[in-house]
N, C-alpha and C positions, 0 to 999 in steps of 0.2 A: 115653763114653771121652773122656780129656783128653790134650792134647799139651803138651809144654814150650814155653813162649813164647820160650825162649832158643835151644835146639838143635833143637826140633821132634820130639824123641823121644816115643814113647808112654809115658804115665804111668798108674800105677794110680790108681784113683779116690780112695782115702783117703790117699795119700802126699802130704805137704806139700812134699817136695823132689824134683827130677828126679834119677833114679838115674844118668843118663848124665853130666850136667854139674854137678849139685848145686844148680841155681838154685831159689830159693824160689818157690813158686806163690802168686799172689794170688787169693783167692776172692771173687767178686762176690756181694753180697747180692741176694736176689731183689728184682725191681722192686716188688712189692707192698709189701715192707717199706719201700723208699725212699719210696714214695708216702705211705705212712702217716706216715713221719717228716716229710715236707714239710707235710702237712696239719696236723700238730701244730705246725709252726713258724709258719704263716699261718692265724690263726683265721678262720672263716667269718663273713659279715655277720650271720647269725642269732645268732652267739655274742657280737657287740658289744653294749655297754650302750646304753641309751636316750640317755644324755647324750652319748655319743660320736657316736651317729647325728645328734643335733641339731647338734653342732658342725660335723660334716662338711657337713651340708646348708646351714647358714648361710654357711659359707665359700664354697661353690659359688654361692649366691645373691648374695653380695656381689660375687663375681668377675663374674657376669653383669651385675649392675646397673652396676658400674664401666665395663664395656665399653660398655653402652648409653648411659650418661651421656656418656661420651667422644665417642661418635658424634653424640649430640644436640648437645653443645657445639661439636663440630667443624662441624656444619651451621649452627648459630646464628651462628658467627663467620665464616662463609664469605664472603669478599669478593665473590665472583661473585653470590651471592644479594643482598648489600647493594646492589650496583650495579643489579641487575635491578629491585629494589624502587624504587630511586631513579628510574630511567628510567620505570617504570610510573606512579609518582605525578606525575612531571613531565609526562608525557603527559596525565594527567587534570587537571593544574593544581591539585592538592590541596595547598594551602599548609600546612594543619595537619599532614598526614603528612610533608611535606617538612621542616617545622620540626623534627620529632622525629628525622629522619634526619641533619640537618646539624649540624656542630659548628663553633664559632668558632676562628679562629686565635688562638694565645696573645696576650694583650694587645690584642686587637681589639674586646673588648666582647661583650656578650650579643647573640645573634641574635634578632630579633623577627619576627613574622608579616609586618610591612610590608617587612622586608628580603627575605623569601622571595617575597612578591608582586611586588616590583620585579624580582627575578631571573626569575620565571615570565613576567611581562609582556614582558621583554626577549627571552627565548628564543622566546616565541610570535610576537613581531613579526619576529624574525630566525631563521627555521628553520635556516639554514646554521650559525649559531652553536650551535644545539642539537645538530646532528649532529657538529660539531667537538668539543663538550664530551664527547659519548658516546665518540668515538674516543680522546680524551685520557685518559679514565678507564680505558679498556681498556688503553692503553699503560702507565698507572700500574700496573695489575694485573700485566701481563706483566713489568714491571721488577722487581716484588717476587718473582715466580715464578722469575726468572732469577738471583737473587742470594740468598745466605744472610746477607748483611750486614744488620744491623738498621737501619731508617730512623730518622732523627732525629724528634723530637717534632713539628717543623714544618719545612716546606720553606722555602727562601728566597723571594725575590720571583719571581713567576710571572705570566704572562699568562693563566693558566687560571682560569676563574671558580670551579670547584669541583675540588678535588684529592682523590685517594684516598691516605691516609697511614696507615702502621703506627705505632701509638702504644702501645708496651709490650705487656703481656700482659693477658688477661682470664681470670679464674678461675685465675690463676697458670701455666696451662699452654698457653693458646691465644694465637696472635697476634691482637692487637686492631687492626682496621681501622676507620677513620672517614672520612666524607666532610666535608671542611673547606671552608667558604665563605670564599673568599679576600678580603681587603681590598685596595683599590687606592688609589693616591695621588690626591688631589683638589687640582688646581692652579688658582690664580687669577691672572689677568693684570690689572694695574691701572696707573694712571698717577699715583698719588699715594703719598707716603711716610706713615709714622706713622699707619697705619690700625689700627683694632681690628676683629677678625673674630669673627663669631658663626656657629655651626652649630646650627640648630634652637633658636635662642634662648640657647644656651650659649656663653659667651665662651671662646675657645680661643687658644692661643699657636701661631703657625705653626711647622711643623717646620723650614722653611728659607725664606730670602728671598734671591733672586738677581736684582738689578735690578728689573724690573717683573714678575717671576715669583715668586709666593708659593705654596709648597706647604703647604696647610692641614694635611695629615696623610693617613693611610690609613684608608679607611672601607669597610665591607662594602657590597655593592650595596643601593640604596635610594633613596628620594626625599628630598632634603634642602633645607632653606631656609637659604641662606647670606646673610650681610649684612656689608658693610664700612661702618664708621662713621668719619667724619672730623669733628673738632671745629674749627670756625672761631671767629672772635672773638665772634660773637653768635648763632650757631646751630649745631646739630649736624646734619651732613649724612649721609645714609644712601644706600646703593646696595644693592638686593636682587636676588636671583635664585633661581629654583627649579631644582634640578639633579636629573636622573634619572641617578644615579651607578651605572653598571654597567660595570666596567672602568675604566681610567684616564680621567679627564675634565679638560678645560680649559675654563674659564669666564672671560669678560671682565666685570670690574666697573670700568668706566672712568667717572671722574667728569667730567661736562661742567661744569667749574668756571670761573667768570668773574666779573668785576665788572659789574653791571648799572646802566645809567643810566635813571632814571625821571623823566619829565616829567608834570606834572599842572596842574590849574587852581586849586589852593588852596595858598597858602603856609602853613607851620606845621603841616601835617598829620602825624599820627603814622604811623610805618611798622610794619606787622605782617608778619612772615614766618612762614608755616605757622601762622597764627592767634595768634602770640605777639608781644607788643609788644617791639620791639628797643630802644626808648628813643631812636631817631633821629627827627629832624624834617625835613620838606621846607624848603629855604631860601627866602629872599625872591624868588629867581628862579624859584620853583616847580619846583625840580630837586633831585634827590638821587641819589647813587651808593651802592649797597649791594653787599656781597660780602666774601669769595668765596662764591658760591652755585652750586647746580646749575642749569644752563640747559637741561636735558632735559625740562622740563615737570613734573617730579615735585615741585617746590616751588612755593609760591604767595606772592604779595605783595599786600597790601591797604593802602590809606590811609584814615585816619579822622580826624574832627575834630568837636568840639562847637561849634555855632553858636547864635546867639540864636533862629533860626527852626527849630532842631532839629538832630539828629545827622546829619552827612553822611558818606558813605563811598563808596569805589570798589568795583568788583567784586573778588572774591578771585581774582586772575588768575594763571594758570600762568606760571612764568618759563621761557619757551622761546626767549628772544632776549636779546641784551645791550643792546637798546634797547626800552623800554616806555613807553607813554603811558596813564596812568590818570586818568580823570575822576571826581571826587567828585560825587555827586548826592544828592538828598533821599530819605529813607525814604518808603515808600508813604503813611503817614498824613500826612506833611508835604507830599507832592505833592498831596494832596487840598486843602490850603490854597491852593495855587497855582491849582487848578481853581476854587475858590471865588472867587478874585480875578478870574479870567477871566469867570466867569458874572456876577459883579457888574458888570463893565465892559459886557458886551453887553446886559444888562437895562437899565442906565442909558442906554446909547447908544440903545436902542430907544425909551425914554421921552423922551429928548432929541429924537430925530427926530420922534416923534409930536407933540411940543409945539413943535418948532423952537426949543428953548431949551437952552443949554449948562449952565444951573444944575443940571440933573438929574444931571449927571455926579458931583456931589459928594455924592449921597445915600449913606447908610450909612457916613458918614465916609470916603468913598473919596478917595484922593489923586489929583488930576488933574494930569497933566504938561502942559507947554507944547505938546508934540507933539500930544497928544490934543485940546487946545483949538483949536489951529490947524487940525487935520484936520477938526474939526467945523465950523469956520467956513467951510472950503472946500465942505463938503457943503450948507450952508444959506445960499447967497448971496442977493442981492436979486432976481435973475431966476430962476436955476436952483436948484431945491431937491430934495434927496434925502429921500424919505419912505418909511417902511417899518418892519419889525421883524424880529428874528432868528428863524429857524424851526428851526435845527439847529446844534449845536456839537459838534465832535469834536476831540480832542487826542491827541498821542502823547507821553505822559510818559516813555516809555522813552528818548526822544531829548532829554529835558530837560538843559540845560547850565547850570551855575552859574558865575558870574564875579564877581570883586571889581574894581570900577572906581573908583579913587580913594576907597576906603572905603565904597562903596555896592554892595550885593549885588544882582545881577540873576539871574533865572531865565528862560531862553529856551527855547522849545519850539514845534514845529509845531502850527498850528491850522487846521482847515477849518471854515468857516461857510457856512450857507445863509441867504438873506434873501428875504423877500417885500418887494420894494421897487420904486420907480420914481423916475426923475429927471425932473421936470416943469418946463416953462417956465411962467412966470406966465400963467394963463388957460387952459392946456392941461388936458385931462382926466387924472385919475390912473388908471393901470391897472397894478396891482402884478403882478409876475411873479417867479418864483424865480431868484435869482442865487447863484452859488457862488464862494467865494474861498478860496484857500490861502495862508497867510502865516505868517511866523515872528514870534511875539509875545514881547516882553521885558517882564517884570514886575519892579518894584523892591520891596524889602522896607523898608517905612516904617511907623512907628507900630504895629508888631505885626501887619501884614497885607501881603499882596502886592497891588500895584496895577499896572495896565497902564501902561507907560512909553512904548512905541512898538511899531511893527510894520513888517514889510517883506516883500517877495516871496520865495517859495521855489520851487524847481524842481518838487518833487514831495512828496506826502504818503504815508506808509507805511500802507496800509489794514490790514495785518496787525496793527498795534499800535494801531489807532484805539480810543479810549475816548470814549463819548458823555457829554456833559453835558446832562441833560434840562432842557427849558424848556416852559412852558405856552403853546403857540402860540395857543390860543383866547383866553386872557386878554390876550395881547399884541395880537392882532388887534382885540379889543374896545377895548383901550386906545387903539389908533390911531384907529379909526373914531369914537370918542366924544370925541376931543381937539378943542379949539377950533381949533387950527391946521389940522387935517385938514378940519374943517367950513368954515373960511375959504377953504382952497384949492379946495374943491368949489364954493363959491359963486362963485368967480372963473371957473369954466368957462363958456364962451360958450354961448348958446342954440343956436348953429349946431351944436355938437357933439351936443346933445340931439336936435335936429331930425334930424340925420343918422342918429343911432342908431335913432330911431323908424321912419324910412323904411326903414332896412335891416332892422329887425326884422319889419315888416309884409310886406316882400317875401319874407323867409325863411320866414315863416309860411305864405304861399301855396304856396311850394315844398314845405314839409313836408306840407301837406294833400294836394297832388297826388301826392307820392311815398309818402304814408302812412308817413312816417318822422319821428317826434318828435325824434330826435337832431339833426336839421338845425337846430332852433331852441332846443334845450334849453340850450345854452351862453349864450344871451342872456337867460335868465329867472333872476330872483333865486331861488336855491335855498331861501331861508328862507320863501318865500311859498307860498300854496296855489294860485297861478296855474299852477304846474308840472303839477298834477293836472288842472286845468280844461282846459288846452291839450291834454294827452295824451288825455283822454277825448273832447274835441271832434274830434280827428283820427280817432279810432276810430269815432265816430258818423258822420262824413261818409263814411268808408270803407264802412260798412255800407249807407249810403243810395246809394252810388255817385255822390256829388256831387264835382265838381271846379270850380275857378274860375280866372279870369284877373284879375290886378290891372290895371285900366285906368289909374287915376290915384290919387295921394295928395297931399294938401296938408296941411302942418302949419300950422295957423292961429294957434296960441298956445302958448308955453311959460311956465308959471307956477311959479317957485321956491317951495318950501315951507320952513317954519322948521326942519324936521328934516334939511334938505339934499337932500330928494327933489324931484321935479317932477311937476306935472300937465301933460299935453300934450294939446291939443285938435286933432282931425284931421277932414278930410273925405275919404272914401274911395269909389272907384268900382270895381265889379267886374262881370264877365260870369260868370254862374253856370250850369253845365251839369249837368243831371240825368240819371239812368240811363235815363229813358224817351226820351231823345234831344232833349228841349226845353231851351231856354236862356233866361235872363233877364238883363236889365241891372238892377243895384241899386246905390244909393248910400247911405252912412251918415255920420252924425256920431258920432265916437268920442271918448272921454276915457280916457287912460291914466295910470297912475302909474309913474314911472321913478325908481329909486333909484341913488344913487352909492355903490358899494362899493369895497373895497380891490382888487377885481378889475376895476373899471371900471363903466360904466353898465349897469344891468340892468332888464328889464321886470318890474315888481312885480305889476301888475294891470290888467285892462281894467275900469275903474271903471263905464263905461256905454257903450251903443251904441244909436243910434236910426236906424231906416230913414227915409230922406228920399224916395226914389223907387224904383219897381219897374215894369218893363215887359218884355214879351216881345220876344225877338229873332227 
């Protein structure tokens, strides 16, 4: 049954109009029919073609891929992760990784590993600075998060070593963040104008000059070699410094410039500064002024001159004062020629003393000064005579000093000599002993060689710089002892001296026997004779037998000089001899001894013979 939707009256099932009000009735189609109609409007997946299915799947895949790539790119360009990686590599000190993370500021040049290493080294040395940098980078990130305004490509001047900066887009859609290593001004303070500056060997033009402050430019952190160059009239002056440039740096390059007065010992010497000839010459007053030059010791000055006796030069001295004294001296090979002159003098003097004749000074074409001749005359007077030979020569050529006196060149140096010598009065015995002397010797250059001119006393001799001039002492001793003058002096010795020596020797022999000590008498025996062994063996023999003796009396009956300068001495000797069995005997002997006269005095050479005169029990 149906009802009218307008008046509510009951209607017949098949009537299209309401009989009460005449309203038309709308008949709804069955739901099944509507569903079928909808299904026919939207085809099922199974009814789609294969091509359509592929297109729909591809579209969905592209959509998913785009979303994924966006998320990956978003993570890749994330500034938080960039800073986290930077801090991690900084903590590790990984310069290579940090180099890849850092970007240069525009127009500041390429960043190198050395720049990064300088930054790492600075932050390692100053942990507070590293903490400050980390905080500053976080502040940079917060600033970008808080504003939608796009940052400029580079920030202005900053005190921050590394900054986080947004530089355009990456992949067209993402904000691009970079860690920028900031350059800082490098300032030089100097005290001279018109300087040329170099950084790591490259000439640069300063960014600004304000009085004594020169701003070289802005440089990223690193170790730099800077140099300021000043050109004077005759030399180029340089001042260098090594800078660890992290943050703004100030460096002093002050030139210690002055004019320097140089005094020397040779006029006409050429002046060399830093090894280069300046063309300047020392004046006749042996003085010169050079400059302007650095007086901080970084520059050197040297004087040189060619002479007939070789090239002379001073030390290459640092200029560290405005007053310098430089002495020119001989080269090593030319100093050897001075040593040859000294040796020639001392050998000639030894020969002259041995022969008591000044003519030997002139041997080997040696030039003999008046001073040398007069000094030798004083050593070989009528009554007192010096006799001997040189046994050692030492010189200090480091202290050699050259001087030009009225056109004549002199070389003066300390000399220490040792002599075996004695000064004897006529008729006295010769007893040579070692004598030492330290003097300053002056040699003049004449006829192509150095000859001793004079000598005088010095206070001390520097052992550290002593150089030995070797001499043949055995040959010199033989030369002395075989010379006629020495033999003549020996012949003049009185027999009393010989008698006294023999008496002393026999007395010492008895003491040596009783003490069983050969050394008591060894110094009185000629070491070149076999008598040394005989006496030593005799003392040992008496020791084994237990024999001792007392010297009762000795008479020297005769002293006979021999042609070779030795003596035969005849004696009468009396002894009380004690044996190990407790018995004693008196014995007397006639003895004959040979005594030699040596450079060390009288010596017992041999017991030529001995004959028992009397023997009796005590």
